[in-house]
N, C-alpha and C positions, 0 to 999 in steps of 0.2 A: 412449160414456161407460159406465163400469162403476158399478154401484150399490155403496153401502158395505156391503151385505149382500145375501143372496139374498132376493128377494121372491116371493110367490106370484102367479099369474095373477089371482086374485081381489083381492088387495091392489092391484095395478096398475089393474084394472078399476074398483075403487071410487075410487081416487085421481083418475082422469080421468072417472068417471061414464059408463062404457060397458058394453055387454054383452060376453060372451066365449063362445068355443067351445073346449072342452077341460077338463081336470081343474082344479078350483079350486086345487089344490095344485101345478100345473105350475110349475116353477122359472123365474124370470126374473132374469137377471144384469145386464142393462144395456140400452142402446138406442144405435142408431147409424144413419147414412145407408146407403143400399143398397150403395154402392161399398166400404164398409169394415166392414160388419156381420159379426159372428161368431156362432158357436153360443151360445145363451143370451140373445142380444140380441133386442130389438124393432126392427122396421123398419116405416116407414109407407109406404102407397101409397094414392093417391086418384084415380088415372086408370086406366081399363081397359087402356090401352096397356102399362102396367107391372105389371099384376096377376101375370102368369106369372113375371116376373123376381123379384118380391118373394116369391111363394109358393115358388119354387124356390131362393131364396137360402140362405145359411148361417144366416139368422135362425131362431130357434126360435119367435118370436111375430110375427105380421103384424098391424099396426094398419091396418085396411082399411075402406072405406066401403060394402061390399056383402057380404052373407052368401054365401059360396062354400063349396065342399067343402074341408074342412081336410085338408091333406096329412098323411100319417102321421108321427108324431113331432113335430108342430108344434101350435100353438094360435093362435087368432084373437082379436083385440079388434075388435069391430064398432062403428064410430064414424060419426056423421054428418059429421064434419070431422076426418079424421086429421091434417091439417097443424096445425090448432089444438091438437089433443090432444097431438101430439108436442111442441109448444111448451110445453104445460102440464107435461110431464115435465121439460123443460129448466128451467123456472122453479122446479119443486119440488126437483130434485136438484142443480141448479147455479145457485142464485140469485146475483145480482150482489153482490159484496162490495167496498165502497170501501176505499181506503187513504188515510191522512193524510200520506203522505210520498212523495217521488219514488222512493225505493227502499223497497218494502214490508218490514216487519219480518220476514216469513216468507221473503223471498228469500234464496237461498244462492249465494254467489259463490266460485268455486274459487281456489286459490292462484295467484299471479302473473297474475291477470286484471286488466286495466285498464278502468275505467269512466270515460269522459270526461264533461265537464259536460253538464247538461240531459238526462240519460238517465232514462227512467222504467222501473222494474222492478215489475211487478204482484205480486200475492199468489202465493206458492208457486213463483216462478220459480227455476229452477236453472241456473246457468251454470258450466260446467266450468273446468278449469285452463288457464292460458296463453292466454286469450282477450283480444281487444281490442274493446270496444264504443265506437264513435265517438260524437261529440256528437249530440244530438237524435234518439236512437233510442228507440222505444217498444216495450217487450216486455210484452204483456198476461199476465194470470193463467195459471198452470199450464204455461207454456212451458218446455221443457227443452232446453238447448243443451250440446253435448258439449265436448270439449277442443280447443284449438288452432283456435278459430273467430274470424274477424273479421267484424264486422257494421258496415257503413258508415253514415255520417250520413244521417238521414232515414228509415231503414228502420223498418217496423212489422211486428212478428211477433205472431201470435195474435189478429188482428182477426177480426171476424165474417165468415162466408162470405157471398158475394153470391148469395143464393137467395131469391127472392120468389114469392109466389102472387098472381096477378091475381084481384081480387075486383070485384064491380060498383061499389063505391065507392072503389077504389084498390088498393093492394098491401099484403099482409101479408108480413112478413119472417120467415124461418126463423131461430130463435134458435140460436146456436152453443153447443155444450156440450162440445166436444172440446178438444184441445190440439195444440200443435205440438211 
């Protein structure tokens, strides 16, 4: 997820109440999971097995649970619980927004697209031209669909990722903040 503006490392550290390594003015542009992270993004890591992968990734900032040597050109956010702090970023920058209708007011539907009964289109959904969305399809917030697409009945697009962290008292879910 990209932020609506450039943030400083210090602003992000204060937002999630963690210490940092690097210039307080170090630019932070967004956050993402390790397999899709880009330059300017924050990535989190909380297991030694993946420290090197995160530290050598394209991410500019690593949210990590151990103080390590900071690679050149990067910054660190030192957290007791990077998983929970990553979820704090999601809640802050991408809070849940409800809608009062089955097709959100902000949804955009292209020319010659057919929307069948009982379809749900969330906030900021964009559907291209000449598409067919069959009955009982759910398309969550911020999903973008191109032209000439058919989505069959019962499909769900944009639902949360299946990513959990085992805790002593159960499981914590990683909150999704991206789009499809």
